[in-house]
C-alpha positions as CSV (number, residue, x, y, z in Angstrom):
1,M,54.6,244.9,-173.9
2,S,55.4,242.2,-171.4
3,T,55.7,238.5,-171.9
4,V,54.5,236.1,-169.3
5,T,56.2,232.7,-169.3
6,L,53.9,230.0,-167.9
7,P,55.4,226.9,-166.2
8,L,55.2,223.6,-168.1
9,H,52.1,221.7,-167.2
10,P,50.3,218.7,-168.7
11,A,47.3,220.9,-169.5
12,L,49.5,223.1,-171.6
13,T,51.1,220.3,-173.7
14,R,49.8,218.4,-176.6
15,E,50.6,214.8,-177.5
16,V,52.6,214.5,-180.7
17,A,52.3,210.8,-181.4
18,H,51.7,207.4,-179.9
19,V,54.5,204.8,-179.9
20,R,53.3,202.2,-182.3
21,H,56.3,199.8,-182.4
22,R,58.9,198.3,-180.3
23,L,62.5,197.1,-181.0
24,A,62.4,193.4,-181.8
25,L,66.0,193.0,-182.6
26,G,69.2,195.1,-182.8
27,L,72.1,193.9,-184.9
28,T,75.6,195.2,-184.9
29,L,77.5,194.1,-188.0
30,L,81.2,193.7,-187.4
31,D,84.0,193.3,-189.9
32,A,85.2,189.9,-188.6
33,Q,88.7,190.5,-189.8
34,A,89.3,194.1,-188.7
35,G,87.0,194.1,-185.7
36,Q,85.4,197.3,-186.8
37,P,81.8,198.1,-187.7
38,A,80.8,196.9,-191.1
39,D,79.0,199.6,-193.0
40,G,77.4,199.5,-196.5
41,M,75.2,196.5,-195.7
42,S,71.4,196.2,-195.6
43,C,69.4,193.8,-193.4
44,R,65.9,192.4,-194.2
45,L,63.4,190.4,-192.2
46,E,62.4,187.5,-194.5
47,A,60.1,185.6,-192.2
48,I,59.0,185.1,-188.6
49,G,59.0,181.3,-188.2
50,N,57.3,179.9,-191.3
51,R,55.4,183.1,-192.0
52,P,57.0,185.1,-194.9
53,L,57.5,188.8,-194.5
54,G,59.5,191.4,-196.2
55,Q,60.7,194.3,-194.0
56,A,63.9,196.2,-194.0
57,L,65.7,196.8,-190.8
58,A,66.4,200.5,-190.1
59,P,70.1,201.4,-190.4
60,H,71.5,203.6,-187.5
61,G,75.1,204.0,-188.6
62,H,78.3,202.3,-187.4
63,G,77.0,198.9,-188.6
64,R,73.9,199.0,-186.4
65,H,70.5,198.0,-187.7
66,A,67.1,197.8,-185.8
67,L,64.1,195.6,-186.5
68,L,61.0,197.5,-185.4
69,L,57.8,195.5,-184.9
70,R,54.9,197.4,-186.2
71,D,51.6,196.8,-188.0
72,H,51.5,193.4,-189.8
73,A,54.9,192.2,-188.4
74,A,53.8,193.0,-184.8
75,R,50.6,190.9,-185.3
76,V,52.6,188.0,-186.8
77,M,55.0,188.0,-183.8
78,T,52.1,188.0,-181.3
79,R,50.6,185.0,-183.1
80,A,54.0,183.3,-183.2
81,A,54.7,183.9,-179.6
82,S,51.2,182.5,-178.7
83,D,51.9,179.4,-180.7
84,K,55.2,178.9,-179.0
85,A,53.6,179.3,-175.5
86,S,51.0,176.7,-176.5
87,I,53.3,174.1,-178.0
88,P,57.0,174.7,-177.2
89,P,59.1,173.7,-180.2
90,P,61.5,170.8,-179.8
91,L,64.3,172.4,-181.9
92,A,65.4,175.9,-182.5
93,A,64.8,175.4,-186.3
94,D,61.1,174.9,-185.5
95,D,60.7,177.9,-183.3
96,P,57.7,179.9,-184.6
97,T,59.2,183.2,-183.3
98,R,62.6,182.8,-185.1
99,L,63.5,185.8,-187.2
100,L,65.0,185.0,-190.5
101,I,67.4,187.9,-191.4
102,S,69.3,188.3,-194.6
103,I,72.4,190.5,-194.6
104,A,73.9,191.7,-197.8
105,A,74.9,194.7,-200.0
106,G,73.2,195.1,-203.3
107,H,69.6,194.8,-202.1
108,G,67.4,196.7,-204.6
109,A,64.4,198.8,-203.8
110,S,62.3,195.7,-204.0
111,G,64.6,193.9,-201.5
112,I,65.9,191.5,-204.1
113,W,69.7,190.9,-204.0
114,H,71.5,191.5,-207.3
115,A,75.0,190.1,-207.7
116,Q,76.0,192.8,-210.1
117,D,75.1,195.5,-207.5
118,D,77.1,193.9,-204.7
119,P,80.5,195.6,-204.2
120,R,81.8,192.3,-202.8
121,R,83.4,193.8,-199.7
122,Y,81.7,191.3,-197.4
123,V,80.1,188.0,-198.1
124,P,76.3,187.9,-197.5
125,R,74.7,185.9,-194.7
126,R,71.3,184.6,-193.7
127,L,70.7,184.0,-190.0
128,A,67.8,182.6,-188.0
129,L,67.7,184.4,-184.6
130,I,65.3,183.6,-181.8
131,P,64.3,186.6,-179.7
132,Q,64.0,186.6,-176.0
133,L,60.4,187.2,-175.2
134,D,58.5,189.3,-172.6
135,G,55.0,187.8,-172.8
136,L,54.0,187.8,-176.4
137,Q,56.6,190.4,-177.5
138,P,60.4,190.6,-177.7
139,A,62.0,191.7,-174.5
140,G,63.5,195.2,-174.3
141,G,67.0,196.1,-173.1
142,W,70.1,194.2,-174.2
143,F,68.4,190.8,-174.4
144,N,67.9,191.1,-178.2
145,I,71.0,192.9,-179.3
146,R,73.4,190.6,-181.3
147,E,76.8,191.1,-183.0
148,V,77.2,189.4,-186.3
149,G,80.6,188.8,-188.0
150,L,80.9,189.5,-191.7
151,W,83.9,188.0,-193.5
152,P,85.9,189.6,-196.4
153,G,84.6,189.4,-199.9
154,A,86.8,189.3,-203.0
155,R,87.2,193.1,-202.9
156,W,87.8,193.6,-199.2
157,P,90.5,196.3,-199.0
158,L,93.7,194.5,-198.1
159,P,96.2,196.5,-196.0
160,A,99.8,196.7,-197.1
161,N,101.9,193.7,-196.3
162,A,98.9,191.6,-195.5
163,T,99.2,187.8,-195.5
164,A,96.3,186.4,-197.4
165,V,95.1,183.5,-199.6
166,R,92.8,183.8,-202.5
167,G,91.1,180.9,-204.3
168,R,88.1,179.6,-206.2
169,I,86.2,176.5,-205.3
170,R,84.5,174.4,-208.0
171,R,82.9,171.0,-208.3
172,G,81.1,168.9,-210.9
173,P,80.5,165.3,-212.2
174,D,83.7,165.4,-214.2
175,A,86.7,167.7,-215.0
176,D,84.9,169.1,-218.0
177,S,81.7,170.1,-216.2
178,L,83.1,172.0,-213.2
179,T,81.0,175.0,-211.8
180,P,81.8,177.4,-208.9
181,V,80.5,176.4,-205.5
182,A,78.4,179.2,-204.0
183,W,78.8,180.0,-200.3
184,A,81.5,177.4,-199.4
185,R,83.5,177.9,-196.1
186,V,87.2,177.6,-195.5
187,T,89.1,177.1,-192.2
188,L,92.9,177.5,-192.2
189,T,95.1,175.7,-189.7
190,R,98.8,175.7,-188.8
191,P,100.3,172.3,-188.0
192,A,102.8,172.0,-185.3
193,D,104.7,169.6,-187.5
194,P,104.4,170.4,-191.2
195,L,105.5,166.8,-192.1
196,A,102.9,165.1,-190.0
197,A,99.6,163.9,-191.4
198,A,96.8,166.6,-191.5
199,D,94.7,166.6,-188.3
200,F,91.9,169.2,-188.3
201,D,91.1,168.7,-184.6
202,N,94.6,169.1,-183.3
203,E,96.0,171.9,-185.4
204,T,96.0,175.6,-184.6
205,V,93.2,177.5,-186.4
206,V,94.7,180.7,-187.9
207,G,91.8,181.9,-190.1
208,W,88.4,181.5,-191.7
209,A,86.9,182.6,-195.0
210,H,83.4,182.6,-196.5
211,G,83.1,181.8,-200.2
212,D,80.9,184.0,-202.3
213,D,78.3,183.3,-205.0
214,R,81.1,182.8,-207.5
215,G,83.0,180.3,-205.5
216,E,85.7,182.8,-204.6
217,F,87.1,183.4,-201.2
218,L,89.7,185.7,-199.5
219,A,91.3,184.5,-196.3
220,V,93.3,187.1,-194.4
221,L,95.6,185.8,-191.8
222,G,96.7,187.6,-188.7
223,S,99.2,187.2,-185.8
224,E,97.9,183.7,-185.1
225,L,99.7,182.5,-188.3
226,L,103.2,183.0,-186.8
227,P,104.4,180.5,-184.3
228,G,106.2,183.1,-182.2
229,G,109.9,183.9,-181.6
230,A,112.2,186.8,-182.2
231,V,112.8,186.1,-185.9
232,L,110.0,186.3,-188.4
233,P,110.0,183.0,-190.4
234,A,110.5,183.2,-194.2
235,S,107.6,180.9,-194.7
236,V,104.8,179.1,-192.8
237,T,102.9,175.9,-193.7
238,V,99.1,176.1,-193.5
239,R,96.3,173.8,-194.4
240,L,93.1,174.8,-196.0
241,W,90.0,172.9,-195.1
242,V,87.1,173.4,-197.4
243,F,83.6,172.9,-196.2
244,L,81.2,172.2,-199.2
245,P,77.5,172.9,-199.0
246,P,75.0,170.2,-200.1
247,A,74.7,170.0,-203.9
248,G,71.6,171.0,-205.8
249,G,68.9,173.4,-204.8
250,S,67.7,176.6,-206.4
251,D,69.4,178.1,-209.5
252,N,69.2,181.5,-207.8
253,A,72.5,182.0,-205.9
254,F,71.0,184.0,-203.1
255,D,68.4,181.3,-202.5
256,Q,71.3,178.9,-202.0
257,L,72.7,181.0,-199.2
258,P,72.5,178.8,-196.1
259,I,70.3,179.6,-193.2
260,E,72.5,179.6,-190.1
261,I,70.6,179.0,-186.9
262,A,72.1,181.2,-184.2
263,G,69.4,180.6,-181.6
264,S,68.9,182.9,-178.7
265,D,72.5,183.3,-177.6
266,L,74.0,186.7,-177.4
267,H,77.4,185.4,-178.6
268,N,78.3,182.1,-180.3
269,A,80.3,180.7,-183.2
270,V,77.4,180.9,-185.6
271,L,77.0,184.7,-185.0
272,A,80.7,185.1,-185.4
273,G,80.7,183.2,-188.7
274,T,83.3,180.6,-187.6
275,A,81.0,177.6,-187.5
276,A,80.2,175.7,-190.7
277,P,76.4,175.8,-191.6
278,P,74.3,172.7,-191.2
279,G,74.9,170.1,-193.9
280,Y,78.3,171.3,-194.9
281,V,80.9,168.6,-195.4
282,R,84.6,169.0,-194.6
283,Q,87.0,168.0,-197.4
284,A,90.6,166.8,-197.3
285,A,93.2,169.4,-196.4
286,V,95.1,171.3,-199.1
287,T,98.6,172.2,-197.8
288,R,100.4,175.3,-198.8
289,V,103.5,177.2,-197.8
290,L,102.9,180.9,-197.4
291,N,105.3,183.8,-197.2
292,P,104.2,186.3,-194.5
293,G,103.3,189.7,-195.9
294,E,102.3,188.3,-199.3
295,V,99.0,187.4,-201.0
296,S,99.0,183.9,-202.4
297,T,96.6,182.5,-205.0
298,I,95.6,178.9,-205.0
299,H,95.3,177.4,-208.5
300,D,91.8,176.2,-209.4
301,D,92.7,172.6,-209.8
302,A,93.8,172.3,-206.2
303,L,90.2,173.3,-205.1
304,D,88.3,171.3,-207.7
305,Y,86.0,168.6,-206.3
306,L,84.9,165.5,-208.2
307,P,82.8,162.5,-207.1
308,P,85.0,159.8,-205.5
Protein backbone atom coordinates (compact mmCIF):
# COMPACT_ATOMS: atom_id res chain seq x y z
CA MET A 1 0.00 0.00 0.00
CA SER A 2 1.46 3.35 -1.03
CA THR A 3 0.84 6.73 0.53
CA VAL A 4 0.69 9.85 -1.62
CA THR A 5 1.62 13.11 0.07
CA LEU A 6 -0.10 16.07 -1.53
CA PRO A 7 1.53 19.51 -1.40
CA LEU A 8 -0.09 22.04 0.95
CA HIS A 9 -2.63 24.19 -0.91
CA PRO A 10 -5.43 26.54 0.22
CA ALA A 11 -7.98 24.18 -1.25
CA LEU A 12 -6.75 21.44 1.08
CA THR A 13 -6.85 23.53 4.27
CA ARG A 14 -9.69 24.46 6.57
CA GLU A 15 -9.95 27.67 8.58
CA VAL A 16 -9.82 27.00 12.31
CA ALA A 17 -11.07 30.32 13.70
CA HIS A 18 -11.39 34.00 13.04
CA VAL A 19 -9.34 36.47 15.08
CA ARG A 20 -12.00 38.24 17.13
CA HIS A 21 -9.86 40.44 19.35
CA ARG A 22 -6.78 42.59 19.37
CA LEU A 23 -4.20 43.54 22.00
CA ALA A 24 -5.27 46.84 23.53
CA LEU A 25 -2.62 47.03 26.22
CA GLY A 26 0.34 44.99 27.38
CA LEU A 27 1.64 45.45 30.94
CA THR A 28 4.92 44.25 32.37
CA LEU A 29 4.87 44.39 36.15
CA LEU A 30 8.27 45.00 37.69
CA ASP A 31 9.45 44.66 41.25
CA ALA A 32 10.52 48.29 41.63
CA GLN A 33 13.08 47.41 44.26
CA ALA A 34 14.67 44.31 42.73
CA GLY A 35 14.19 45.23 39.07
CA GLN A 36 12.77 41.76 38.33
CA PRO A 37 9.34 40.70 37.02
CA ALA A 38 6.67 40.87 39.72
CA ASP A 39 4.60 37.69 39.66
CA GLY A 40 1.55 36.69 41.68
CA MET A 41 -0.47 39.76 40.75
CA SER A 42 -3.68 40.10 38.78
CA CYS A 43 -4.79 43.01 36.61
CA ARG A 44 -8.35 44.08 35.83
CA LEU A 45 -9.88 46.59 33.46
CA GLU A 46 -12.31 48.61 35.58
CA ALA A 47 -13.47 51.10 32.99
CA ILE A 48 -12.85 52.68 29.60
CA GLY A 49 -13.24 56.40 30.20
CA ASN A 50 -16.39 56.80 32.27
CA ARG A 51 -17.88 53.54 31.03
CA PRO A 52 -17.59 50.82 33.72
CA LEU A 53 -16.32 47.39 32.72
CA GLY A 54 -15.00 44.35 34.51
CA GLN A 55 -12.50 42.30 32.54
CA ALA A 56 -9.41 40.47 33.71
CA LEU A 57 -6.18 40.93 31.79
CA ALA A 58 -4.71 37.65 30.58
CA PRO A 59 -1.51 36.66 32.45
CA HIS A 60 1.42 35.49 30.33
CA GLY A 61 4.10 34.77 32.93
CA HIS A 62 7.15 36.80 33.98
CA GLY A 63 4.94 39.65 35.16
CA ARG A 64 3.28 40.16 31.78
CA HIS A 65 -0.44 40.78 31.35
CA ALA A 66 -2.44 41.46 28.18
CA LEU A 67 -5.73 43.30 27.72
CA LEU A 68 -7.59 41.82 24.77
CA LEU A 69 -10.39 43.90 23.31
CA ARG A 70 -13.29 41.66 22.41
CA ASP A 71 -17.07 41.67 22.38
CA HIS A 72 -18.49 44.40 24.64
CA ALA A 73 -15.10 45.94 25.50
CA ALA A 74 -14.24 46.28 21.80
CA ARG A 75 -17.52 48.05 21.11
CA VAL A 76 -17.00 50.40 24.07
CA MET A 77 -13.49 51.28 22.87
CA THR A 78 -14.79 52.03 19.36
CA ARG A 79 -17.41 54.39 20.76
CA ALA A 80 -14.85 56.01 23.08
CA ALA A 81 -12.36 56.53 20.25
CA SER A 82 -15.12 58.05 18.12
CA ASP A 83 -16.02 60.43 20.97
CA LYS A 84 -12.37 61.43 21.31
CA ALA A 85 -12.06 62.13 17.59
CA SER A 86 -15.20 64.27 17.66
CA ILE A 87 -14.36 66.26 20.79
CA PRO A 88 -10.67 66.04 21.82
CA PRO A 89 -10.45 66.04 25.64
CA PRO A 90 -8.62 69.00 27.25
CA LEU A 91 -7.07 66.83 29.98
CA ALA A 92 -5.78 63.28 30.19
CA ALA A 93 -8.18 62.66 33.07
CA ASP A 94 -11.08 63.40 30.71
CA ASP A 95 -9.92 61.15 27.89
CA PRO A 96 -12.81 58.82 26.95
CA THR A 97 -10.36 56.10 25.85
CA ARG A 98 -8.38 55.97 29.10
CA LEU A 99 -8.08 52.46 30.49
CA LEU A 100 -8.54 52.25 34.26
CA ILE A 101 -6.49 49.25 35.40
CA SER A 102 -6.30 47.86 38.93
CA ILE A 103 -3.24 45.80 39.90
CA ALA A 104 -3.35 43.69 43.05
CA ALA A 105 -3.03 40.26 44.57
CA GLY A 106 -6.07 38.84 46.31
CA HIS A 107 -8.64 39.43 43.58
CA GLY A 108 -11.38 36.83 44.05
CA ALA A 109 -13.29 35.05 41.29
CA SER A 110 -15.69 38.01 41.19
CA GLY A 111 -12.80 40.44 40.72
CA ILE A 112 -13.26 41.97 44.17
CA TRP A 113 -10.10 42.55 46.21
CA HIS A 114 -10.07 41.07 49.70
CA ALA A 115 -7.40 42.30 52.10
CA GLN A 116 -7.24 38.97 53.93
CA ASP A 117 -6.34 37.17 50.68
CA ASP A 118 -3.53 39.55 49.74
CA PRO A 119 -0.08 38.11 50.61
CA ARG A 120 1.16 41.72 50.94
CA ARG A 121 4.24 41.18 48.85
CA TYR A 122 3.46 44.25 46.75
CA VAL A 123 1.22 47.24 47.37
CA PRO A 124 -1.75 47.44 44.94
CA ARG A 125 -2.09 50.22 42.38
CA ARG A 126 -4.74 51.75 40.09
CA LEU A 127 -3.57 53.37 36.87
CA ALA A 128 -5.31 55.35 34.15
CA LEU A 129 -3.50 54.62 30.89
CA ILE A 130 -4.30 56.23 27.55
CA PRO A 131 -3.68 53.92 24.59
CA GLN A 132 -2.15 55.06 21.33
CA LEU A 133 -4.84 54.70 18.68
CA ASP A 134 -4.84 53.51 15.09
CA GLY A 135 -8.14 54.81 13.83
CA LEU A 136 -10.79 53.71 16.32
CA GLN A 137 -8.73 50.90 17.87
CA PRO A 138 -5.52 50.70 19.93
CA ALA A 139 -2.40 50.63 17.77
CA GLY A 140 -0.42 47.43 17.51
CA GLY A 141 3.29 46.90 18.07
CA TRP A 142 5.15 48.44 20.99
CA PHE A 143 3.01 51.58 21.20
CA ASN A 144 0.83 50.16 23.95
CA ILE A 145 3.32 48.15 26.00
CA ARG A 146 3.98 49.69 29.42
CA GLU A 147 6.19 48.80 32.40
CA VAL A 148 4.66 49.38 35.84
CA GLY A 149 6.67 49.47 39.06
CA LEU A 150 5.27 47.69 42.12
CA TRP A 151 6.73 48.60 45.50
CA PRO A 152 7.38 46.29 48.46
CA GLY A 153 4.54 45.43 50.77
CA ALA A 154 4.91 44.57 54.44
CA ARG A 155 5.83 40.95 53.61
CA TRP A 156 8.24 41.61 50.77
CA PRO A 157 11.13 39.12 51.22
CA LEU A 158 14.01 41.17 52.57
CA PRO A 159 17.46 39.86 51.64
CA ALA A 160 20.08 39.32 54.31
CA ASN A 161 21.84 42.47 55.50
CA ALA A 162 19.24 44.71 53.84
CA THR A 163 18.99 48.33 54.95
CA ALA A 164 15.31 49.08 55.38
CA VAL A 165 12.79 51.17 57.29
CA ARG A 166 9.37 49.99 58.50
CA GLY A 167 6.63 52.21 59.85
CA ARG A 168 2.90 52.83 60.20
CA ILE A 169 1.22 56.10 59.30
CA ARG A 170 -1.85 57.28 61.23
CA ARG A 171 -3.94 60.41 61.52
CA GLY A 172 -7.06 61.64 63.29
CA PRO A 173 -8.76 64.59 64.94
CA ASP A 174 -6.93 63.94 68.21
CA ALA A 175 -4.43 61.55 69.79
CA ASP A 176 -7.19 59.24 71.01
CA SER A 177 -8.85 58.87 67.60
CA LEU A 178 -5.97 57.94 65.33
CA THR A 179 -6.59 55.51 62.45
CA PRO A 180 -4.19 54.08 59.84
CA VAL A 181 -3.83 56.08 56.62
CA ALA A 182 -4.40 53.84 53.61
CA TRP A 183 -2.16 54.17 50.55
CA ALA A 184 0.20 56.92 51.80
CA ARG A 185 3.52 57.47 50.02
CA VAL A 186 6.99 57.97 51.47
CA THR A 187 10.11 59.46 49.88
CA LEU A 188 13.48 59.12 51.62
CA THR A 189 16.31 61.58 51.13
CA ARG A 190 19.91 61.87 52.35
CA PRO A 191 21.02 65.40 53.27
CA ALA A 192 24.52 66.52 52.41
CA ASP A 193 24.69 68.16 55.83
CA PRO A 194 22.70 66.28 58.51
CA LEU A 195 22.70 69.39 60.70
CA ALA A 196 21.19 71.63 58.02
CA ALA A 197 17.47 72.35 57.81
CA ALA A 198 15.45 69.77 55.89
CA ASP A 199 15.19 70.66 52.19
CA PHE A 200 13.20 68.22 50.04
CA ASP A 201 14.16 69.80 46.72
CA ASN A 202 17.92 69.77 47.32
CA GLU A 203 18.55 66.46 49.08
CA THR A 204 19.50 63.19 47.40
CA VAL A 205 16.57 60.82 46.99
CA VAL A 206 17.59 57.38 48.26
CA GLY A 207 14.30 55.50 48.23
CA TRP A 208 10.54 55.37 47.91
CA ALA A 209 7.80 53.39 49.60
CA HIS A 210 4.08 52.83 49.09
CA GLY A 211 1.89 52.52 52.15
CA ASP A 212 -0.72 49.75 52.20
CA ASP A 213 -4.36 49.65 53.31
CA ARG A 214 -3.24 49.30 56.94
CA GLY A 215 -1.00 52.35 56.85
CA GLU A 216 2.15 50.22 56.90
CA PHE A 217 5.13 50.72 54.62
CA LEU A 218 8.49 49.09 53.95
CA ALA A 219 11.24 51.22 52.43
CA VAL A 220 14.26 49.26 51.21
CA LEU A 221 17.37 51.34 50.60
CA GLY A 222 20.07 50.52 48.10
CA SER A 223 23.50 51.80 47.14
CA GLU A 224 22.20 55.38 46.81
CA LEU A 225 22.03 55.53 50.61
CA LEU A 226 25.81 55.52 51.06
CA PRO A 227 27.69 58.73 50.24
CA GLY A 228 30.66 56.85 48.79
CA GLY A 229 34.19 56.34 49.96
CA ALA A 230 36.40 53.40 50.81
CA VAL A 231 35.06 52.94 54.34
CA LEU A 232 31.45 51.96 55.00
CA PRO A 233 29.98 54.48 57.47
CA ALA A 234 28.61 53.16 60.75
CA SER A 235 25.45 55.24 60.34
CA VAL A 236 23.69 57.43 57.80
CA THR A 237 21.17 60.22 58.38
CA VAL A 238 18.01 60.09 56.25
CA ARG A 239 14.81 62.06 56.13
CA LEU A 240 11.38 60.49 55.61
CA TRP A 241 8.88 62.65 53.76
CA VAL A 242 5.32 61.37 54.09
CA PHE A 243 2.75 62.25 51.42
CA LEU A 244 -0.77 61.99 52.83
CA PRO A 245 -3.82 61.36 50.63
CA PRO A 246 -6.94 63.51 50.97
CA ALA A 247 -9.00 62.61 54.02
CA GLY A 248 -12.44 61.07 53.74
CA GLY A 249 -13.89 59.02 50.92
CA SER A 250 -15.20 55.47 50.86
CA ASP A 251 -15.06 53.14 53.85
CA ASN A 252 -13.81 50.45 51.47
CA ALA A 253 -10.01 50.55 51.47
CA PHE A 254 -9.62 49.45 47.86
CA ASP A 255 -12.01 52.19 46.68
CA GLN A 256 -9.66 54.69 48.38
CA LEU A 257 -6.72 53.49 46.28
CA PRO A 258 -5.78 56.58 44.23
CA ILE A 259 -6.17 56.68 40.47
CA GLU A 260 -2.78 57.61 39.04
CA ILE A 261 -2.98 59.14 35.57
CA ALA A 262 0.00 57.84 33.63
CA GLY A 263 -1.20 59.17 30.27
CA SER A 264 0.12 57.77 27.01
CA ASP A 265 3.84 57.81 27.84
CA LEU A 266 5.77 54.58 27.55
CA HIS A 267 7.87 55.55 30.60
CA ASN A 268 7.32 58.17 33.29
CA ALA A 269 7.47 58.67 37.07
CA VAL A 270 3.82 57.70 37.50
CA LEU A 271 4.35 54.30 35.88
CA ALA A 272 7.48 53.81 37.97
CA GLY A 273 5.56 54.66 41.15
CA THR A 274 7.91 57.45 42.22
CA ALA A 275 5.44 60.33 41.76
CA ALA A 276 2.92 61.20 44.45
CA PRO A 277 -0.69 60.78 43.27
CA PRO A 278 -2.87 63.85 42.66
CA GLY A 279 -4.06 65.56 45.81
CA TYR A 280 -1.38 64.09 48.09
CA VAL A 281 0.23 66.59 50.48
CA ARG A 282 3.85 66.41 51.64
CA GLN A 283 4.37 66.56 55.40
CA ALA A 284 7.32 67.81 57.42
CA ALA A 285 10.39 65.58 57.36
CA VAL A 286 11.07 62.93 59.98
CA THR A 287 14.82 62.55 60.49
CA ARG A 288 16.36 59.23 61.47
CA VAL A 289 19.86 57.77 61.75
CA LEU A 290 20.12 54.35 60.11
CA ASN A 291 22.72 51.64 60.45
CA PRO A 292 23.56 50.12 57.05
CA GLY A 293 22.63 46.44 56.89
CA GLU A 294 19.85 46.69 59.50
CA VAL A 295 16.07 47.06 59.47
CA SER A 296 14.84 50.03 61.50
CA THR A 297 11.29 50.50 62.75
CA ILE A 298 9.84 53.97 63.22
CA HIS A 299 7.66 54.29 66.31
CA ASP A 300 4.03 55.14 65.60
CA ASP A 301 4.07 58.48 67.37
CA ALA A 302 6.66 59.83 64.92
CA LEU A 303 4.27 59.21 62.03
CA ASP A 304 1.02 60.34 63.67
CA TYR A 305 -0.61 63.34 62.04
CA LEU A 306 -3.06 65.63 63.84
CA PRO A 307 -4.75 68.83 62.68
CA PRO A 308 -2.54 71.91 63.17
